[in-house]
Residue frames relative to the residue before (quaternion, step in Angstrom):
aa qw qx qy qz dx dy dz
M 1.0000 0.0000 0.0000 0.0000 0.00 0.00 0.00
T 0.1554 -0.7794 0.6029 0.0695 3.53 -0.98 0.89
R 0.3197 -0.7435 0.5583 0.1823 3.53 -0.84 1.00
I 0.1717 -0.7765 0.6013 0.0775 3.55 -0.93 0.96
N 0.1609 -0.7828 0.5966 0.0730 3.57 -0.72 1.08
F 0.2161 -0.7754 0.5850 0.0994 3.54 -0.88 1.01
N 0.5217 -0.6111 0.4894 0.3389 3.55 -1.15 0.59
P 0.5281 -0.6276 0.4546 0.3473 3.59 -1.06 0.65
Y 0.5295 -0.6195 0.4764 0.3300 3.55 -1.19 0.59
T 0.4338 -0.6694 0.5377 0.2731 3.55 -1.20 0.59
K 0.7032 -0.4472 0.3386 0.4369 3.55 -1.32 0.18
D 0.6780 0.4924 -0.2976 0.4574 3.60 0.87 -0.90
Q 0.6447 0.5131 -0.3230 0.4657 3.58 1.00 -0.76
L 0.6503 0.5107 -0.3145 0.4662 3.59 0.98 -0.80
C 0.6249 0.5242 -0.3332 0.4729 3.60 1.02 -0.77
T 0.6557 0.5148 -0.3043 0.4609 3.57 0.96 -0.87
I 0.6390 0.5287 -0.3251 0.4544 3.59 0.97 -0.82
V 0.6870 0.4731 -0.2874 0.4709 3.58 0.83 -0.97
Q 0.6681 0.5014 -0.3115 0.4530 3.59 0.88 -0.89
S 0.6572 0.4964 -0.3251 0.4648 3.60 0.96 -0.74
R 0.6191 0.5236 -0.3449 0.4728 3.60 1.08 -0.62
L 0.6586 0.4955 -0.3086 0.4749 3.58 0.98 -0.81
D 0.6492 0.5161 -0.3148 0.4616 3.58 0.98 -0.81
S 0.6672 0.4883 -0.3137 0.4668 3.59 0.95 -0.78
A 0.6209 0.5313 -0.3442 0.4623 3.60 1.13 -0.55
K 0.6637 0.5115 -0.2985 0.4568 3.60 1.14 -0.61
E 0.5103 0.6560 -0.4273 0.3560 3.61 1.20 -0.40
G 0.7855 0.3038 -0.2483 0.4786 3.52 -0.98 0.88
L 0.6216 0.5110 -0.3491 0.4802 3.59 1.25 -0.11
D 0.5451 -0.5711 0.4890 0.3710 3.53 -1.23 0.46
A 0.5921 -0.5861 0.4195 0.3605 3.55 -1.14 0.65
S 0.6478 0.5225 -0.3238 0.4499 3.60 1.09 -0.65
K 0.6982 0.4610 -0.2727 0.4750 3.60 1.12 -0.61
A 0.6090 0.5511 -0.3537 0.4476 3.58 1.17 -0.52
K 0.0157 0.8005 -0.5978 0.0392 3.54 -0.70 1.06
E 0.5863 -0.5645 0.4466 0.3717 3.52 -1.30 0.34
V 0.2615 -0.7992 0.5273 0.1222 3.55 -0.54 1.19
I 0.7856 0.0952 -0.0188 0.6110 3.55 0.97 -0.93
A 0.4697 -0.6822 0.4867 0.2777 3.56 -0.85 0.98
P 0.5812 -0.6047 0.4133 0.3545 3.61 -1.03 0.72
D 0.6267 0.5355 -0.3405 0.4522 3.60 1.06 -0.67
A 0.6302 0.5235 -0.3316 0.4678 3.59 1.08 -0.69
I 0.6288 0.5210 -0.3288 0.4743 3.59 1.05 -0.75
K 0.6636 0.5063 -0.3056 0.4582 3.59 0.94 -0.88
L 0.6437 0.5196 -0.3189 0.4626 3.58 1.00 -0.83
A 0.6740 0.4845 -0.2977 0.4716 3.57 0.86 -0.94
A 0.6528 0.5143 -0.3145 0.4587 3.60 0.97 -0.84
T 0.6402 0.5224 -0.3253 0.4599 3.58 0.98 -0.78
R 0.6700 0.5015 -0.2929 0.4625 3.57 0.94 -0.91
I 0.6970 0.4669 -0.2780 0.4679 3.59 0.84 -0.97
A 0.6331 0.5222 -0.3400 0.4592 3.62 0.98 -0.76
G 0.6757 0.4985 -0.2909 0.4586 3.58 1.05 -0.70
I 0.7023 0.4518 -0.2616 0.4840 3.57 1.14 -0.62
S 0.8518 -0.0538 0.0958 0.5123 3.56 0.50 -1.18
G 0.3172 -0.7587 0.5093 0.2536 3.59 1.04 -0.69
D 0.4468 0.7007 -0.4345 0.3473 3.57 1.28 0.36
A 0.4083 -0.7384 0.4862 0.2274 3.57 -0.62 1.15
R 0.5966 0.5770 -0.3723 0.4154 3.61 1.05 -0.61
R 0.6496 0.5322 -0.3224 0.4369 3.58 1.01 -0.76
I 0.6748 0.4767 -0.3147 0.4673 3.60 0.90 -0.82
L 0.6307 0.5202 -0.3420 0.4632 3.59 1.05 -0.67
D 0.6304 0.5183 -0.3300 0.4743 3.59 1.05 -0.69
I 0.6445 0.5197 -0.3136 0.4650 3.57 0.98 -0.86
C 0.6755 0.4958 -0.2984 0.4569 3.57 0.92 -0.88
R 0.5928 0.5507 -0.3680 0.4583 3.59 1.13 -0.54
Y 0.6968 0.4687 -0.2732 0.4691 3.58 1.00 -0.82
I 0.6126 0.5592 -0.3470 0.4376 3.58 1.13 -0.64
S 0.7333 0.4493 -0.2519 0.4437 3.58 0.82 -0.96
């Protein structure tokens, strides 16, 4: 078995991951029913914190689940 280490995600990459998850959740909804669940500033703050600590995308997704 060979262990593969991945580089941590950057703040911009983490923001993109979260935003794409939110956009995919809005697919299939009417434009009138789709609302902003998490403010963009909250996503940037969480991404900045996680990028500084670990860069793990799973952690930011967990945080965003608790925020909403």
